[in-house]
C-alpha positions, 0 to 999 in steps of 0.5 A, spaced: 725 271 546 732 266 544 732 264 552 724 263 552 725 258 546 731 254 549 727 253 556 721 250 552 726 245 549 729 243 556 722 242 559 720 238 553 726 234 554 725 233 561 718 230 560 720 225 555 726 223 559 724 218 565 727 221 571 729 216 576 726 216 583 730 215 589 728 210 594 729 210 601 733 204 604 727 201 607 722 202 601 728 198 597 728 192 602 720 192 602 720 191 595 726 186 595 722 182 600 716 182 597 719 180 590 722 174 594 716 172 598 712 171 591 718 167 588 719 162 594 711 161 594 711 159 587 706 164 585 707 171 582 700 173 580 697 178 585 690 175 584 693 168 586 696 170 593 689 172 596 688 167 601 682 162 601 676 165 605 672 159 604 673 152 604 668 147 602 666 141 607 668 135 604 662 131 601 660 123 603 663 121 597 670 123 599 671 119 605 678 120 606 677 127 606 672 126 611 676 122 616 682 127 615 677 132 618 675 128 623 682 126 626 684 133 625 678 136 629 679 130 634 687 132 635 685 140 636 680 138 641 685 134 645 690 139 645 685 144 647 683 139 653 690 139 655 691 146 656 685 146 661 687 146 669 686 139 672 684 137 679 691 137 682 692 144 678 686 147 681 688 144 688 695 147 687 692 154 685 687 154 691 693 153 696 697 158 693 691 163 693 691 161 701 698 162 702 698 169 699 692 172 702 693 179 704 692 182 711 688 184 715 684 178 715 677 178 714 672 175 718 667 172 713 673 170 707 680 171 705 682 177 701 688 178 696 691 185 693 693 186 686 701 185 688 700 178 692 695 177 686 701 177 681 705 173 686 700 167 685 701 168 678 708 167 678 708 161 682 702 158 679 705 156 672 703 158 665 696 155 664 693 159 670 696 166 666 690 167 662 686 168 669 691 173 672 689 179 668 688 186 671 681 186 667 679 180 671 682 183 678 678 189 677 671 186 675 672 182 682 674 188 686 668 191 690 668 196 696 674 193 700 678 199 703 684 196 702 683 194 694 683 187 695 678 182 692 675 175 695 679 169 694 673 165 694 670 169 688 676 169 684 677 161 685 669 160 683 671 165 677 676 160 675 672 154 676 666 157 672 671 158 666 674 151 666 667 148 666 665 152 660 671 150 656 670 143 658 663 143 656 664 146 650 670 141 648 665 136 650 659 139 646 664 140 640 665 132 640 658 131 638 658 137 633 659 132 626 659 138 621 664 141 625 661 148 624 659 150 632 652 148 632 648 141 634 643 138 630 637 135 634 640 128 633 647 130 636 644 133 642 640 127 643 647 123 643 650 128 648 644 127 653 644 119 652 651 118 654 650 123 659 645 120 663 650 115 666 654 120 669 647 123 673 646 120 680 639 123 680 637 119 674 640 112 676 632 110 678 630 111 670 629 104 667 633 104 660 626 103 656 624 110 658 631 113 656 629 115 649 623 118 652 627 122 657 632 124 652 626 127 647 623 131 653 630 134 655 632 135 648 625 139 646 627 144 651 633 146 648 630 146 641 624 150 643 627 156 647 634 156 643 631 154 636 624 158 635 625 159 628 625 151 627 632 151 623 633 144 626 640 146 629 643 150 636 649 154 636 654 151 642 655 158 644 647 159 645 647 152 649 653 155 654 650 161 655 643 159 657 642 156 664 639 149 661 645 146 661 646 148 669 640 145 670 641 138 667 648 138 670 645 139 677 642 132 677 650 130 679 648 132 686 646 126 690 643 130 695 638 135 691 632 136 694 625 134 692 623 141 691 629 142 686 627 136 683 620 138 681 622 145 679 627 142 674 625 140 667 630 135 666 629 131 673 626 124 673 620 126 677 619 132 672 620 128 666 615 122 668 610 127 670 610 130 663 610 123 660 605 120 665 600 126 663 601 124 656 599 117 657 593 119 661 590 124 655 591 118 650 585 114 652 585 110 646 592 108 647 595 109 640 601 113 642 598 119 639 593 125 641 587 127 638 584 134 638 578 131 643 584 127 647 588 134 648 582 138 650 582 134 657 589 138 658 590 142 664 583 144 667 580 142 660 577 149 659 581 150 652 576 152 647 575 148 641 577 154 636 584 154 639 585 147 639 583 147 632 588 152 630 593 148 634 592 142 630 592 146 624 599 149 625 603 144 629 606 138 626 601 132 626 600 125 623 593 123 620 590 129 624 594 126 631 599 129 635 605 125 637 609 126 643 615 131 640 609 136 638 606 135 645 612 137 648 612 143 644 605 145 646 607 143 654 613 148 654 609 154 650 603 153 655 607 152 662 612 158 660 607 163 657 611 169 659 617 167 655 618 170 648 619 163 645 612 161 648 609 167 646 612 166 639 609 159 638 602 161 641 602 168 637 602 163 630 596 160 633 592 166 634 594 169 628 588 166 624 589 170 618 597 169 618 598 177 617 603 178 623 598 182 627 592 181 631 586 185 629 579 186 632 577 180 627 582 175 630 580 177 637 573 176 636 574 170 633 577 167 639 573 170 644 566 168 641 568 161 643 569 164 650 562 167 650 559 160 648 563 156 654 560 162 658 553 160 656 554 153 656 556 154 664 550 158 665 553 165 665 551 171 662 557 173 657 561 179 657 561 183 651 567 183 646 567 190 646 569 191 653 574 185 653 577 188 646 578 195 649 581 192 655 586 188 651 588 194 647 589 198 653 594 193 656 598 192 650 598 199 648 601 197 641 604 202 636 599 201 631 592 202 635 589 198 630 594 192 630 597 188 635 604 185 633 608 179 637 613 185 639 607 189 642 605 183 646 612 181 648 614 189 650 608 190 654 609 184 659 602 182 658 602 178 653 601 171 657 595 175 660 592 177 653 593 170 650 590 166 656 584 170 656 583 168 649 584 161 649 582 158 656 575 159 660 578 158 666 584 163 665 579 168 663 575 167 669 581 168 674 583 174 670 576 177 671 576 175 678 582 178 680 580 183 684 576 178 689 582 173 689 586 178 692 585 180 699 583 188 700 589 190 704 585 197 705 580 193 709 585 190 714 588 197 715 
């Protein structure tokens, strides 16, 4: 009993008394470093040591901060530009690759194995080091029995990378906000200053420059800004093929066929603007519904045209050139998701986010009326409705959404037979237009 009471007293005393914690030398060093770091930072409050995650952009009433930010961005872009390979360095790289090619010789092209690949890296200098990664070599490795890659393919890879970085820096110079995106005015300035560097545009008159720039910029914004946010990420511009098509105009020997298929070429831009002028019968620089009705084969239905002028931006009921360009891009690229999004908004007459039997019938009645005018027996709506649902196979058997149209791969056909009599007849006569191969056999 006596021993038990003493043990109780001892335990209570031990609880009251703080027993020093023995720390390792590493823990002591960390604690001393942390205290000194906070002290020399001049701020010992933990909550104040958290780094700033967001810095508000300077406003227009802070010109000094705006100028400072502009100068710092310019210096940063200049530094990044100096890090890129110039023409002399690219020539040196090609010479080294040719010098260290790996035997045996290939009839079609020179090859290089990984060992010689690393030798080129050592001689090429620090600027080239990012291109000489094992991952790059493995991506270019194909079915060569000696484990080699094509020197030409590797050099083209380097050239493409350098071009992408150069273009990104060039676009970033027009990024006024410095947030990684371009507004419409930014992209207009970029293309306007690019025109003199494109030999295929030498024949354009300066008075047409503004219309050309507008024509070029609309394609970027129609496809890369379908939600109409008014800006495009530079990353998206680099990822799409439009910039390649635009810079293709540097080729002085570009064929006539290539120019006609390139939206950014002079013949293409003049064609689009010329059609706009031909439609503008009253020469007021705008298009009315009656004038737009002559677009294409002149067989667009009145119901569809009414909806175009209801949904699209107009000025006192008439369409300007910029709105017309969106219309043309949608009509000429109906297979593309962005064009289907544009056209779906027009045919979604009830603004429900889907097409039902009412929506389809609303547009097809105009097709039936045009058929009567041309002396043809109208096709029953029920047959067309069933065919449309069979083509699309929507998730909901009573509703067709935009995603249903896109996923079906038949969205362009569905829209066409609802808005254009000529397209409807083409679809209906498809069996007669395609030769019967069984007869030929």
